[in-house]
N, C-alpha and C positions, 0 to 999 in steps of 0.2 A: 665420811660425807657429812652423818650428823653435826658438825662442829659449824662445818662450812653454809648445814642449812639455816642454823643460829645467825651466826655472823651476816648471811644474807637477810632474813631477817630484823634483826638488832638495825641493819643502814638501813632497810628500809623505814621502821620509827622511829627510829631519828631523823633522814630524810622528810617524812611528815609533819614528826612538832616546829623545825625545823622551817619548811613552805608555812604551819599555818603561824609561827611567832611573825615572819615576815609578812605575812598578808594582812596579818592586824595591825601591825606597824604601821603598813600604808591607809590604814582605815583611818579617817578622820575623827568620823561620830556616825554612830546611829544612833536610830530612834522609830518606836513604835508609837506608833499612833490604836486606837481602841475610843471606839465608840467616840471616834472625831475629835479628839483634846490626844495630840504630839506631844510624847516624854520621851526625851531624852535619857538614857542608857547606857549608851557609852563613850567618850568621848566631850570635847568640849562646840561648843556655837557660840557666839557675840549671840548678847540675848535679841538686835536686833533681827538676826537672820533668824532665831526660833519663833520672834514673829511673823517676818515674812511667810517663815515655811508655815507656820499655823494659820495665816490669810489665805495660801495657795489648798489649805487642804480642808476646810472651814467652805468657801466655793465650791469646791469638788463634792461635797460630802461624804467625803472619806471616813468612813467608819470601823476600817480595816489595812493597817501596811505596816511594810516594814520600809524602812527610809535608810542608805547609808552613805558617807558622802568616804568616799575614798579620792587617794591624791594620784592619780596619772597623767603619763607628762608633766610631771612638776604643776598641776592645775588641779582642781577638786573636779570633783564629778560624781554626779548624781548617779546612784544604783536605784530602784523603786521597785516594793515588788505591794499588788494591790491595790495601783494608781491604775485610771485610762493612760492613753500617750499624749491628753490636751492636758490635763495635767498632770506627766512628769515632764512636759513642755517644759509646764508652767513653774517647777520646780527647779530644774532645771537654770533657765530662764535667770532666777534671783541668787540662787547658788552659785554661780558662773560671775557678778557681779562679786565675787570676792576671793582673797587670797587666799593661799596656805597657813600666810601667817598670822591674817585677820581670823582668821578660824580659829588654830593653835593658841589663837591668845584671849580663845571667849572664856564663856562659863567652864566649869564643870554639871554633871548634872548635879542635883541634891541629894543627900543621904535623907 
């Protein structure tokens, strides 16, 4: 009985780790907005796209937000937390002009 319980628990942990790895593989980039400044914390972005995102955030007077670019149906999709709907829509419009391959060809964050 204990061996079966340990086996099930081990499978759940491994399944969770696999799910997290797959979900992270679908993430193109993650940005953190603090005091109105967008910082690329993971992934790659073309400099022009990063500048355009910064323009949207400055226009929105965003002080704190988390922005994630993920792949959905083969296209980049914006997941934004901490932004009003109009600003999130502007971000979707900006990001929608880029393909996944264009975003992946961008620059990594500076360390």
